N, C-alpha and C positions, 0 to 999 in steps of 0.2 A: 503494499499499500504506499503510494507516494506520501511524502510529508504534507500535512495539511498546514498551509501557512496561516497565521493568526494575524488579524489587523494590529498594526503598531510594532510588529517585530522589527528589530534593527537589521539593516542590511549588512551583508558580510563585510563590506568595506567600511562600515562604521559611520555612514553619512546620513542617517535619518530614516524616515518611514517611506515605504513603497507600497504600491497598490498590491493587494492580495487577492487571490482566488483560491477557493477551497480545492484541495487536492491537486494543486499546481505546484511544480517544483522548479526552482530557478538556480543558476550556478552560484549566486551570491549567498545561498544558504549552505553551500557544500564546499566552497573553496574560497580561500583568502590569502593574498600576499599582504602582509602587515610589516611595516617598518617601524622600529622603536629604538630609543636611546636607553641604554642601561642606566640604572640608578644606584647600583652597588647594594641594593637591599632586597626588597620584594615588591613586584608590581604585577598588576593584572592587565593582560592584553584583551581588549574588548574588540573582537572582530566580527561578532555576530554569528559565529559557528557554534552550533550545540554539540559539544563533545561529551558532556556528562550523560546525556540521554542517548544520543546516537552513536557515539564513539568515533574514533578516527586517529589520525597521525598529525603530529606537530614536528616540523623540520626546521631548525634554527641554524643560522650561520652568522658569525661575527664577520662584518664586512671590512673593517679598517684595521685589522692586525694580521700580518702575514703568517704568524707561527703559533699564536697563543691558543687557537681553538679550531676544531674541525667541524664538519657538517654533523650535527647532533640530531638524533631522531628519537622521539618519544611517542608512544601510542598508548591508547586506552585499554587495549587487550593485555599487554605486558604490565601496565600500571605506571602511574606517575613516577618521575625520577629514575626509570629504568632506561639508561642511556645506551644507544648504539652510535657509532660514528661511521658514516659511509666511505670516508677515506681510510678506514683502518679495517683490518681482519679481526680485531680484538673482539672478545667476548662482551656480552652485556655487562654493564656495571651499574651498581646501585648508588645513585647520588642523593638519596634521601637526606635531608629535605630539600635539596638544591635542584638545579636544572629546571625542567618543567615540573613544578611542584604540585600542581593541581589541574584538573580539567573541569570547566564550568559549562553553563548552559549558553553563554555568550562569548566564549573564548578560553583562555588559559592563564595560569599564574607562573611567573618565573622568579627564580631567586638567585643571587650571586653565591657561588660556591665558597667564598670566603678564603680560598687558598691561591688565588691569582691565576686560575685556569680559564677564566674568561667564558665559560660555557654558554651561559644565556643572559647574564645581566651585569656585567662588570660596569662600574661607574663610568659614563661618558662613551661606552662602546656603541657603535652603530650596528644594529642588527637587522637582518632580514628573516622573517618567518613565513613558512608556507603551511597552511592548515588544510588537510584533506578530510572531509567528513565521510564516514561510512554511509554509502547510499547505493542501492541497486542501480546499475547502468552507469555508475561513476567510479566507485572506489570501495575496496573492502580490506580488512585486516584479518588474518587468519594466524593462530598459532597451533602448533602440532608437535608431537613427539615421534621421532623417527623409529623405524623398525628394521632398517638395513636390508629390506627386501625389494628387489626390482618389481616395478609394477605397481607400487604403493600409490593409492589415490588419497587426495586430501579434498574434502568438500569446501565449498565456499558459497558466499551469498551475493555475488555480484550481479546475478540475474541475467547474465550475458556472457558470451565468450570472451575471456580476458584478452586484451590486446597486448598487455605487458604484465609480467610477473617478476618480482624482485624477492629473492629468499635469502635470509641470513641466519646462520647458526648462532644461537644466543649463549649457550653454555660453555663454548670453547672457541678458540680462534679458528676462523675460516673465511673464505671469501664471500662476496655478495654475488650470488648467481642470478643473472638476468635472462629471462626469456622475453622476446619480442616478436609479434606476429609478422614483422616486415624484415627480420634479420637476414632471411634467405628464402628461397622458393620453398624450402623445407625447414621452417624455423624450429620444429621440434627436435631437429638434429643439432641445433647450434646453441651457443651461449656466449655471453660476455660477463664481465665482472664490473659492478659499479665502483669498486675501489681501485680499478686498474685502467690502464690506457690501451690494453691489447685490442686487436681487431677481433671480430667474431670468430670463433673456432668451434671444432667438433670434438667430441669425445665418444668413446664406444664402451657401453651405450651412452647416449647423451644423458645430461642431468634430468631430462624430461622423459627419460625412457623411450625416446623416439615416438612419443605419443602427443598429439595436439590436445590442449585443454578444451574442455566443454563448458557449458553455462552452468554446470554444477560441481565439476571437479577438475583438479589438474593431477597429472601423474608424474612419479619420480622414479629415478633409479635407486639403487642401494648405496650410492656414494655418500661419504660423510659430509660432503658440502651441502647436501639437500636432505639426506635421510639415514643418517647414521643411527644404528641401534641404540636406543635410549637417549639420544641426543635431542635438544629442544631447539625449535626453529620458529621464526616469524616470516610470514609471506605477505607482501603488499601487492594487491591486484588492482590494475587499471583497465577500465572499459575502453571499448573502441566503437565509436559511431553507433551507439546502442539506443539513440533516442531517449524518451523518457522525460524531457524537460520542456518548459515553456507552456504557453497557453494551450497549445494543441496536444502536449505531451509526446510529441515526436521530434522535438529539437535535439540535435546532437550537442554535447558540451565538452567532449574529450575525444581526441583522435590519436591513434598510434600508427604512424605511417613511415614512409621513407622518401628520400629525394636523392638525386645525383647532381653534383655540382658541375658547372660547365667547364670547358677547357681552361678557363681563367680562374676557376675555384670560386665562382660566384653561385649563390643559392638560386635555384630557378624559381619561378612562380609556383608556389604550393597552394592548392585550393582545398580549404577546409569546409567552406560553406559558412564561415563565421570569422570574426576578427579574434585572434588569441590574445590572452593577457599573460600566459605563462608557456614557455617552450623549453623542453629538455632535449638536447640532441647529442648524438654520439656517432663518430665515423665507425663503420663496420668493416670497411675494405682496407683499413690500415690503422696504424698506431696513432691515437690521438686521445685527449682528454674528453670527459663528459662536460657539457656546458649547460648551465641554467640561465635563461633570460627571463625577465618579467617587466611589465610595463610600469611598475612602481619605481623600481630602481633605474630604469631607462632601457626600453626597447623601443626604438624610435627610427624616424627617417634620418636622424643625425648620428646618433651614437648608439652603442649597445653595451651595457655593463653586464659582466658575467662573473659567475662564481663556478667552481669546479667541484662536483660532488666527491671526486676522487682525490682531492687536495685540501689541505688546511689553509692554503694561501688566501691572501686578502682579495677583495673584489678588484677587478681590473676592467679596462675599457677598450673595446673595439670602436674605431671611428667609422663614420659615414655609412650608416644603414647596412652593416654586415648582415643583419636580420631585422627586417622592418616589417610591422604589421600592415595588412591591407584589410579592406572591409570583408574580404572573403578568406583571408589566409595570411601567408607571410611570403616575403621575397628578399633576396639580397640585391643590393643596387650596384650597378657597374661602377667601378672605382672604389668600391669598398675593400677592406682587407681580405685577402683571398684565403679560403680553405684550401685543402689539397684539391688539385684539378681533377676532374672526372672521378670523384670519390662518392661512395655511397654512404649515406647517413640514416640512421633511424631517429624518430622524434616521438615525443608525447606533447600534445598541444592541448591547452584548456581554454575555453571560450571566455571572452571578456564579458563582464557584467557591468551594470545591472541589466538583468532581463526583465525585471518588473517594471511596470510603468508607475512613475512617481505620483503621489496624491498631495504632496506638500511642497511649496516653493522652497522652504527652508532646507529641503533635502537635496536640492540641485543648484541652489544660488546662494551666494553670501557676499554682501558688500561690507568690506572691512577698512575703516579709516584708522591709520596708525602712523606714528613717526618712529617705529621700531628701528633700532640701530642695525646696521649691516651685520649679518650673522645671526640675528635674533629670529627665533621661530615664533611665528604668529599663528595662534590657535584659531580655527574656524570649523564650521560644522560640514564643510563640503570637501570631499576628496576631488580636487579640481582637475578638469580636463582642459580648461582655457582660463588664463588670467588676462584681464585688461587692466593696466596699472597707469596711474598718472599722478605726478606731483602737482599739488594743489595751490601752492602759494606764489608760484612764478612761472616763467616760461619753461616749458618741458614737453617732450613728445608723449603722446599716448602709446603705451607699449603693449604689445600682444605676444603672449607666450602660450604655447599649448603643449600637452603631453605627447601628442603624436609626432610633431616636429621635434620635440626633445626638450625636457626640462634637465637642467644641470643636476648632477647627483654628488655624492661625497667623494668621488674619484677626483673631481676638480675640473670637469669640463664646463662649458658655458651653455646658457639657454638661448637658442635662436630667437631673434627679436624682429618683429614687424612693427612698423610705425604708421598708424592710420591717418597721421597729419601730412604724409607725403606719399611718394610713388616709389621710393627707393626699395631695393632688393633687401632680402632677409640678411641680418648681420648677426654675429655672434661676438662674445667678449664681455668685458666688464660693464659695458653699458646696460646689461640686462637688469631686470628688477627682482628676478626669482632665482634663487640658488638651487633649491631642492624642494620637493613636495612630499610630505608625510601623509598618512591616512587622515590625520586630523588637523592639518595646517600646512604652512609653507615657511621657508626661510627667506627673509630679505637679503638682497646683495646689491652690490654696485652703487650707482649714484643716487638711488632712492633711499639708502640707509640713512636713518636718522631724520628724514625729511617728512613733512606732513603730507601724506599720500593716501590715495584711495586704490583699493584692489578689489576688482570684481572677479569672483570665482564662479565658473560655470561648470556643471557636472554633466557629461554625456548621459542621456537616459532616453529610453523609448518614448517617442511622442513629444519630447521636449527639445532636445539639442543633440547634434552630432557633428563630428569633425571628420573630414576626408582629405587626405593627401593624394594627388595624382600627378601624372606627367602629360603635358599637352602633346598633340600630334603634329601640329604645325601644317595641317592639311584641312581642306574642307570637308573631308570624310567624317562621318559621325564618330564622336568620342564618347562612349557611354561610361558614365561614373556611377559606380554602385555605392550606395550609402546604407547605413543601418539605423535611420531615424524611425522607420516603421510606419510612418505616415507621410503624406505629401507635404513637403516642406513649403512654408509660406514666405520665408525670408531666407535668401541665400547670399552670403558675402564671400567673395573670391578675391584672393591676391596671389600674384605671381611672386614665388619665393626667390627664384634664380636670376631675376633681372628687374629693371625698372618698368613699372607699369601701374596705372591707376587701379584703385580697388573697385571691383565691379559688384554692384548690388541689384538684386532682382527680387521683385515682390509682387503681391496681388496676382496669383496665378490663377486667373479665370480659364475657362475652356478655350478661350480664342486669343486673349491678349495678355501682355506683360509689361511691367514697368521697370526701367533700368536707370540706375543712378550711380554715382561714385562716392564712396565713403569718405574719400580724401579731400572733397571740395564742396561747395554749396550749390552747384548747379541744380537746375530743375530736373524732373524726370523726362525721359523719353519713353512714351507709351506707343505701342503698335502691336501688330499681330506677331506670332512667333516667327513666321517666315521672314517677315520684314526686319525684325530685330536682329536676327541672325544667330547670335551665340547661344541661345537656348531655342531649339527648333521645335519643341513641343512642351506641353505641360508636364512637369516632373511627375514621377510616381512615388509610391511609398518605398521603393527600393532603389531608384536611380534617377539621374538627370542626364540629358544628352547635350552635347556641345557640337556645334557645326560652324566653327569660325576659326580663322587663323590669327585673330586679334591677340596681341600680346597680353591683353587683359585676362583672358581665359584659356587660350588654347594654342599658344605659340610652342616652340621647342624649348619648353622650360618646365620647371616643377611649380606646383600650385598647392594652396591649401583652400579649402571651402568650409564654411561654418554655416550650418543649417538650423533654422529655428521653425517651430510650429506652435500652434495654439493647442494647449492642453488644459482641460477643464480644472480650475481652481489652482492652476500652477502658473500658466503663462498665457499671453494673449498677443497675437500678431494681428494688427488691424489697421483701419484708417478712419478718418473723420473729417467732416467739413466744418470750418470755423464759422462762428456765429457772431464774432466781434465783441463778445463780452466775456462770459464765462459759461462753461458746460461741463457736465459730468460724463466721463468716458467710462462706460460700464464694461468691465472685463470679466464679469462672472465671479469675482473674488469674494471673499467674506471678511478678510482682514486688511484690505487695501493693498497697494503696490509698494514693493521695496526697491524696484528699479524701473525707470521709465526712460525710453529713448524715442525721440520725436524728430521728424524731419518733414519740413514743408516740401511738397512735390510740384506744385504748379508754378512755383517761382523759386528764386534762390533762398537759402536758409541753411544755418548749421545743423549738424547732427548733435542736438542737445541731450544731455544726460542728467537725470536727478536720481537720488537714492536715498534710502532711509538711514544709512550711516551717517551721511552729512546732514540729513533732515529733509523729509517731505512733511511739512507742517502747515498750519493755518497761516503762518506769517511768511517772512522771506525764506526762500529755499535756495541753497547754493546749487549752481549748475556748471557744467563744464561742456566743452565741445570736442568730440572725438576727431574732428577734421582740422583742429588747430593746435598750436602749442601753448595757447593763452592760459593763464591762471584761471581758477574758478571765479565765478561772479557770485557774490553773496547779497547783493542789494535789491533784489526784486522778488516779487511774489507771483511767479509764473505758474506754479502748480500748487494744488492743495490736496489734502487727504479726502478720500472717500472710501468707505468700506468695499465697495464693489469694484474699485479701480483707482481713478484719480480724477481730478478737476483741473481743466486748463483755463487760464485767465489771459485775456488779451493785453499785453503790455508791449510797448515799443522795443524794449530791451531784447525780446525773444521772438515776437510775432508768431506765437504758436497757436493763435486762435483768431486770425484775421478773417473778417466776414467773407464767406464764399471761398476762402482758400482751402486747398486740399493738403492732407497730412497723412503720413504713415507712422505707426508706432510699434514698439516692442515693450511689453510690461511683463514683469515677473512678480508674483505674490510673495 
């Protein structure tokens, strides 16, 4: 029986309430990448995963120390504080009451070991944790005692044929035996070791007794590594494209597959049918390490931070999109650091969340006004996929950073920056505003450190907001861009990353016409049919938009990012209104008013004005800024007022957001 989600349950990424449906299961209930800083004592990691009731595995790695700690694994079947290290052949050790000291209904508790071993919670240590909840068609944990007899079968509750099985002897030293469905044409004959760099190899008989696993059992030889008489073992089982998730109950959330690099050692386009958030890969055709990538530490178009399960080494960084997520899988970009050419790799990929539709604006958007010093972590409720940042008291660019293009992490790389006040290409370096992003906040860096600034955090979520990176074709042939918004976008903002070009904005997608503007200037809209506008040839769908233009704005031979917004009941509203010359209420269907309002006049010139609740949307004067200029915020006029259903616009010469008979578009978030 799938998990029955209850209303109000925290998401697995720890960022608020999401819509729930009885007997529907989502990846955010079963998997989490959670980053935390050790405090040298005891702390609870709240990631939204129910381990105490459902059971599962917690895998922790210290990121910033090269030799102090290995990859430590704790699971609910063996019990809290029972430690294994994937980079070691060592037996299980009892770290009571240290390590992962307890499993809870919304996460787990870690404690420093007090002996300088840095396992899970040394003061100031930067840690990555990956939590896998036991769930049919996703993941299972099994323990057993060996009998030394070939053909021994072990039952499991994965509810599908395993795509990968990892076995470790716990009472004595031995290797981590790995089965993977794509290791070879006859995977039951092959194995690898998680603690080693060896290529896939055969034994006679194989560790799996030359027998494929089934949806109920896996089979073992009599070898001590997997089935020694009287020895104890743990097995971790991963599903493969088994469905069972999402509104339909048929969505896949985990895939165990393979790929072969090209002659230059670049990963080809790998199609999963979803965007991944976590990928484990290992070369099978030659000697190489195991690599773990995830989108919290950075798996982006720019860089990829990795950890090695077979090593105690610190986190390191590959440059330029060595493995970059797409809307339907992942790919390596040409020019990225090469893997071995024409080499075969296996992988485990896990779907990006959230899959649930949000019901609250606070779960997907946060405005934070702060003068935090550079290096300071600012706490927010949103695990952000897009930051728009701006210094408020003086001349400064509006800065756009997003997770898909790459947030800087603790390895020391930079966050790629786009500026909506101009047309220049993406830049990296100290000019950025965001150093790294945690599950519950972000670190300020660069020139905004210590300055009075506003940070807008947007979370990707079905029906609300999505981000897509793509490459232009530079031809008039159709360029179909797949997205994961799940509904028809009502506002699309596109910027070329690799060259100078204006920001393209499209909105009001009726069946026949479209409105085009530029985010970086004040010009009026250009409204026409899709055919005449050119760069969007037809109305977007819930899964794609189609480009048919060689304009540098959207589809020249360069790289691009697109931000997609839609109306979601009670969360966001993309709309338009006609000015009445005095004041009027804009009803967005909210119950607690708007916390963010973006307004642009479309029939004539006008700035892209922004108001927010962090700086104040009140009955008196309301500070506003313009995304298309470097000007400081203006605090001396009362252009907008509060209303529980949305917001109120007032006609003042300072902003002209309610001129009689004038046309406007807006984006509001509750």
